[in-house]
C-alpha positions in Angstrom: -11.0 11.6 -8.8 -10.2 11.6 -12.5 -7.6 14.3 -12.1 -5.9 12.6 -9.2 -5.8 9.4 -11.2 -4.1 11.2 -14.0 -1.6 12.6 -11.5 -1.0 9.0 -10.4 -0.4 7.8 -14.0 1.8 10.7 -14.9 4.2 10.3 -11.9 4.5 6.6 -12.5 5.2 7.1 -16.3 7.8 9.7 -15.5 9.5 7.5 -13.0 9.6 4.6 -15.5 11.1 6.8 -18.2 13.8 8.1 -15.8 14.7 4.7 -14.6 15.4 3.5 -18.1 18.4 5.8 -18.2 19.8 4.6 -14.9 22.2 1.7 -14.0 20.9 -1.0 -11.7 22.9 0.1 -8.7 21.5 3.7 -9.1 17.8 2.6 -8.8 17.8 2.4 -5.0 19.1 4.7 -2.3 19.3 4.2 1.5 17.7 6.5 4.0 17.9 5.8 7.7 19.0 2.2 6.9 16.1 1.5 4.5 16.2 1.2 0.7 13.8 3.3 -1.5 13.4 3.7 -5.3 15.3 6.8 -6.4 12.8 7.7 -9.1 9.9 7.8 -6.6 11.4 8.9 -3.3 14.2 11.2 -2.1 15.9 12.2 1.2 14.6 15.8 0.6 11.0 14.6 0.4 11.4 12.5 3.6 12.8 15.6 5.4 10.0 17.8 4.1 7.4 15.2 5.2 7.5 16.4 8.8 5.7 19.6 7.7 2.5 17.6 7.0 -0.3 18.8 9.2 -2.3 15.7 9.9 -5.9 15.9 10.9 -8.1 13.7 13.1 -10.4 12.9 10.1 -7.5 11.8 7.8 -7.8 8.3 6.5 -4.4 6.6 6.5 -3.8 3.3 4.7 -0.6 1.6 5.6 0.8 -1.6 4.1 4.0 -3.2 3.0 4.5 -3.1 -0.8 2.5 -5.7 -2.7 0.0 -6.2 0.1 -2.9 -4.7 -1.8 -2.8 -1.0 -1.0 -4.0 0.1 -4.4 -6.9 -2.3 -4.1 -7.9 -1.2 -0.6 -7.2 2.4 -1.6 -10.0 2.1 -4.3 -12.4 0.9 -1.5 -11.5 3.8 0.7 -11.8 6.4 -2.0 -15.2 5.0 -3.0 -16.4 5.0 0.6 -15.3 8.7 1.0 -17.0 9.5 -2.3 -20.3 8.0 -1.2 -20.1 9.8 2.2 -19.4 13.2 0.6 -22.1 12.8 -2.0 -24.7 12.1 0.8 -23.5 14.7 3.4 -22.4 17.5 1.1 -24.7 16.8 -1.9 -21.8 17.1 -4.3 -19.4 14.7 -6.1 -16.3 16.0 -4.5 -15.0 18.9 -2.4 -11.8 19.2 -4.4 -10.9 22.3 -6.3 -9.6 20.7 -9.5 -6.0 21.0 -10.6 -4.3 22.8 -7.8 -5.6 20.3 -5.2 -4.9 17.0 -6.8 -2.1 14.9 -5.2 -0.4 11.6 -5.6 -1.9 9.3 -2.8 1.4 7.8 -1.5 2.8 10.0 1.2 6.4 9.4 0.5 6.3 9.8 -3.3 6.4 13.2 -4.9 8.3 16.5 -4.6 9.2 18.6 -1.6 6.3 21.0 -2.1 3.8 18.1 -1.8 3.1 18.6 1.9 2.4 22.3 1.6 -0.2 21.4 -1.1 -1.6 18.6 1.0 -2.1 21.0 3.9 -4.5 22.9 1.6 -6.5 19.9 0.6 -10.1 19.7 2.0 -11.1 16.9 4.3 -11.4 14.0 4.1 -8.0 13.2 2.8 -7.1 9.6 1.9 -3.4 9.0 2.3 -1.5 5.8 1.4 2.0 4.8 2.7 4.4 1.9 2.8 6.5 3.5 5.6 7.3 2.1 9.0 5.4 3.9 11.8 8.5 5.6 13.2 9.2 7.1 9.7 5.7 8.7 9.4 5.2 12.4 10.3 4.7 12.7 14.1 1.5 14.7 13.4 -0.3 11.6 12.2 -0.1 10.0 15.7 -0.6 13.3 17.5 -3.8 14.1 15.6 -5.2 10.6 16.4 -5.9 10.1 12.7 -7.3 6.6 12.1 -5.0 4.1 10.4 -6.1 1.1 8.4 -3.2 -1.4 8.4 -3.3 -3.9 5.6 -1.2 -7.1 5.9 -0.7 -10.1 3.6 1.0 -13.4 4.0 4.8 -13.1 3.3 5.0 -15.9 0.7 2.4 -14.2 -1.6 4.0 -10.8 -0.9 7.4 -12.1 -2.0 5.9 -13.8 -5.1 4.0 -10.7 -6.1 7.1 -8.4 -5.4 9.2 -10.7 -7.6 7.0 -10.3 -10.7 6.5 -6.6 -9.9 10.2 -5.9 -9.7 10.9 -7.6 -13.0 8.2 -5.6 -14.7 8.9 -2.2 -13.2 12.0 -0.4 -14.5 12.3 1.8 -11.4 13.0 -1.3 -9.3 16.0 -3.7 -9.7 15.1 -6.8 -11.7 16.3 -10.4 -11.0 17.4 -13.1 -13.4 15.9 -15.8 -11.3 13.3 -16.4 -8.5 16.2 -17.8 -6.4 18.1 -14.5 -6.7 15.1 -12.5 -5.7 14.3 -14.8 -2.7 17.8 -14.2 -1.3 17.3 -10.4 -1.6 13.9 -10.6 0.0 15.2 -12.6 3.0 18.3 -10.4 3.4 16.6 -7.1 3.8 17.4 -5.8 0.3 13.9 -4.8 -0.7 12.6 -1.3 -1.4 10.8 0.0 1.7 12.7 -2.4 3.9 12.3 -5.9 5.4 8.8 -7.5 5.4 9.4 -9.0 8.8 10.6 -5.8 10.4 7.6 -4.0 8.9 5.1 -6.3 10.6 7.1 -6.4 13.8 7.3 -2.6 14.0 3.6 -2.1 13.3 2.7 -4.8 15.8 3.5 -2.3 18.5 0.4 -0.3 17.4 -1.9 -3.3 16.9 -3.9 -2.6 20.0 -4.2 1.2 19.4 -7.8 2.2 19.2 -7.0 4.3 16.2 -5.5 1.4 14.3 -7.5 -1.3 12.5 -5.8 -4.3 11.0 -7.2 -6.2 8.1 -5.6 -9.0 6.1 -5.6 -9.3 2.3 -6.8 -12.8 2.6 -9.8 -12.1 4.8 -10.9 -9.3 2.5 -10.6 -11.6 -0.5 -12.7 -14.3 1.2 -15.3 -12.0 2.6 -15.3 -8.8 0.6 -18.7 -7.4 1.7 -18.0 -8.0 5.4 -14.5 -6.6 5.0 -15.7 -3.4 3.4 -18.5 -3.1 6.0 -16.0 -3.3 8.8 -13.7 -0.8 7.1 -16.6 1.6 6.7 -17.6 1.3 10.3 -14.1 1.9 11.5 -14.0 5.3 9.7 -17.5 6.2 10.7 -19.3 5.6 7.4 -22.7 4.0 7.1 -23.2 2.9 3.5 -26.4 1.1 2.6 -26.3 -2.6 1.5 -26.6 -1.5 -2.1 -23.8 1.0 -1.7 -21.6 -1.6 -0.1 -22.2 -3.9 -3.0 -21.3 -1.2 -5.5 -18.0 -0.6 -3.6 -17.2 -4.3 -3.6 -17.9 -4.6 -7.4 -15.9 -1.6 -8.3 -12.9 -2.9 -6.3 -13.0 -6.4 -7.6 -9.8 -7.5 -9.3 -11.6 -8.0 -12.6 -13.0 -4.4 -12.5 -9.8 -2.8 -11.4 -7.8 -4.6 -14.0 -10.3 -3.7 -16.8 -10.0 0.0 -15.8 -6.2 -0.1 -15.0 -5.1 1.8 -18.1 -7.5 4.7 -17.3 -6.7 4.7 -13.6 -3.0 3.9 -13.5 -1.7 4.5 -17.1 1.1 2.1 -18.3 1.5 1.1 -14.7 -1.9 -0.6 -14.7 -0.9 -3.8 -16.6 2.0 -4.3 -14.3 0.1 -3.6 -11.1 -2.8 -5.9 -11.6 -1.3 -9.3 -12.3 -3.3 -12.1 -10.6 -4.7 -10.6 -7.4 -5.1 -14.1 -5.8 -4.0 -16.2 -2.9 -1.4 -19.0 -2.8 0.5 -18.2 -6.0 3.6 -18.8 -3.9 3.2 -22.5 -4.4 4.3 -22.1 -8.0 7.7 -20.6 -6.9 8.9 -21.8 -3.5 11.2 -24.7 -3.2 11.2 -27.0 -0.2 14.3 -25.3 1.2 12.8 -21.8 0.6 9.6 -22.8 2.4 11.6 -24.0 5.4 13.6 -20.7 5.5 10.5 -18.6 5.3 8.7 -20.6 7.9 11.7 -20.3 10.3 12.0 -16.5 9.7 8.2 -16.0 10.2 8.2 -17.9 13.5 11.4 -16.2 14.7 10.3 -12.6 13.9 6.5 -12.4 14.1 4.9 -15.8 14.6 4.0 -15.1 18.3 2.8 -11.5 17.7 -0.8 -10.4 17.4 -0.3 -9.5 13.7 1.6 -12.7 13.1 -1.4 -14.7 14.4 -3.8 -12.6 12.4 -2.0 -13.6 9.2 -3.1 -17.3 9.8 0.3 -18.6 8.5 -0.7 -22.2 9.1 -3.7 -21.8 6.7 -2.1 -19.7 3.9 1.6 -20.5 4.0 2.0 -24.2 4.7 2.8 -26.4 1.7 
C-alpha cells in the first residue's frame, strides 16, 4: 500500500508540474465528446484500455469527480487488506515495485493495462468514466461495481474549489463562471446529469451496488458493513470500527501528505454536506432544481439522492 500511495503522489505531482507550463485552453482535450485533463489522460490510454483483462473478483469503484471516490477507495483498500491478512496470513500479495499501479483506470500510460493484467487478485480499481467508456471485459467478467453518487449541488461546490486549486484543471475567476461551465457540459469527465443518467441503466444490475455520499456520512458503520457484505467480506465489529476510523475525514486529512503528496491538501477540503448553501444564488438554485428534475429526478438513482432533503434551500 505504501508503494502504491507513493505512485499516486508521484503521478499527481508530475501532472501539476506539467500543467504549470500549459495555457488554459490546453489543459483539457475531448475524446468521444467528453472533456478530460490532458496531463492525466490521453486518447492513447483510452484506446489501450480495452486490453484490460477484468476478473470476476475485481472491485470496481465508479463515481463522478468530487463524489468521494478517494474516501470510499480508502474503505475498500482497508477491507481488502483485512480480508487478505485473514485468508492469506500476510499483509499483501503484491510483489513490490513492479506491481504497483495508480488506482484510477483512465489515468496513466499505455503500458498500464499490461501491468494491471499481472497484478494479483483482488484488484481495487477506481474510475470516473461513463459505463459505455469502460472496457467491455468489466461487464463480461461480472466484476462487482460500487457506484458512489453525491448530490449535485455539493459536487459542483467541491468541484469549483478543486478546479481553482488544481493546476491541471481550468480555474475560474468567479463561482458564477464555474456554475455556467458546470451546467453547460464543460466539466472534465463530462456532465454530472448525463453521468447519473447513464449509470441509472445499471442500477438494477445484481453486480452493481449504489451508495450515496450522504448516507455514508450519516451512517458510516452501516455503510461500510453494507459495502463489505456486497463484496463478500465479513469483518468483525472491531475491524469495521477500525475501517471507519481510518477513513474519517479527520484521519485522511491528517495523513494526506503521506498518502497523496502535495495533492493531499487540495483533495481534503471540508468533506461535509450542504456547503453549497454558501455559494448558490436563488437563480442558480432554480436552474439546478430544474435540471435535476428534467434529467434524473424520476430515475432510481435520482430518488436515491434524496434531492428534497439535501438540495432544497
